[in-house]
C-alpha positions as CSV (number, residue, x, y, z in Angstrom):
1,M,0.0,0.0,0.0
2,P,2.7,2.6,0.8
3,Q,4.4,1.8,-2.5
4,Q,1.1,2.6,-4.4
5,S,0.8,5.9,-2.5
6,F,4.3,6.8,-3.4
7,E,3.7,6.1,-7.1
8,S,0.5,8.1,-7.2
9,L,2.3,11.0,-5.5
10,Q,5.2,10.7,-7.9
11,S,2.8,10.8,-10.9
12,L,1.0,13.8,-9.4
13,A,4.4,15.6,-9.0
14,T,5.3,14.7,-12.6
15,G,2.0,16.2,-13.8
16,V,2.5,19.4,-11.8
17,A,6.1,19.7,-13.2
18,A,4.7,19.3,-16.7
19,N,2.1,21.9,-16.1
20,T,4.7,24.3,-14.7
21,L,7.0,23.7,-17.7
22,E,4.0,24.3,-20.1
23,S,3.3,27.6,-18.4
24,L,6.9,28.6,-19.0
25,K,6.7,27.8,-22.7
26,L,6.9,31.0,-24.9
27,L,6.3,29.7,-28.4
28,F,3.7,27.2,-29.6
29,S,3.2,25.3,-32.8
30,Q,0.2,26.0,-35.0
31,K,-1.5,22.9,-33.8
32,Q,-1.0,23.8,-30.2
33,S,-2.1,27.3,-30.8
34,A,-5.3,26.2,-32.5
35,C,-6.0,23.9,-29.5
36,I,-5.4,26.8,-27.0
37,L,-7.7,29.1,-28.9
38,G,-10.3,26.4,-29.5
39,V,-10.3,26.9,-33.3
40,S,-9.4,24.6,-36.2
41,L,-5.9,24.5,-37.6
42,R,-7.3,26.0,-40.9
43,T,-9.0,28.9,-39.0
44,L,-5.7,29.6,-37.3
45,Q,-3.9,29.6,-40.6
46,N,-6.4,32.0,-42.0
47,L,-5.9,34.3,-39.0
48,I,-2.1,34.2,-39.6
49,A,-2.5,34.9,-43.3
50,S,-4.7,37.9,-42.5
51,N,-2.1,39.2,-40.0
52,Q,-4.5,39.0,-37.1
53,I,-2.0,36.8,-35.2
54,P,1.7,37.5,-35.6
55,V,4.1,34.6,-36.0
56,R,7.8,33.8,-35.7
57,R,9.4,31.7,-38.3
58,I,12.3,29.5,-37.4
59,G,13.4,27.6,-40.4
60,R,10.3,26.0,-41.8
61,R,8.5,26.1,-38.5
62,V,5.8,28.6,-37.8
63,L,5.6,29.4,-34.1
64,I,3.2,31.7,-32.2
65,H,4.2,33.6,-29.1
66,R,2.1,33.1,-26.0
67,K,1.5,36.8,-25.7
68,A,0.2,37.0,-29.3
69,L,-2.4,34.2,-28.4
70,E,-3.4,36.0,-25.2
71,A,-3.7,39.4,-27.1
72,F,-5.9,37.8,-29.8
73,A,-8.1,36.1,-27.3
74,R,-8.7,39.3,-25.3
75,R,-9.3,41.5,-28.4
76,D,-12.8,42.5,-29.3
77,H,-13.9,41.0,-32.6
78,P,-16.5,42.5,-34.9
79,Q,-19.7,40.5,-35.2
80,I,-20.6,39.2,-38.6
81,E,-24.2,40.2,-39.7
82,R,-26.1,37.2,-40.9
83,G,-29.1,37.6,-43.2
84,G,-32.4,36.2,-42.1
85,E,-32.0,36.4,-38.4
């Protein structure tokens, strides 16, 4: 029984360490960024193409800074008028 408790505490500590490391991460991939914002990868790529989200390119990789994601999420977005409503 004590061994099982130790293992569960160890896995909990590993999870906390992973969350702490993730909170220190500065740059995210497109896939990670889409997941963080709750949009599809294609929507994120459209936002990047329209310069609504700035990116950093390192070689072939396209990375998005954490602050750019936060700024986009906090920004007010115009509502699209839909006909017939």
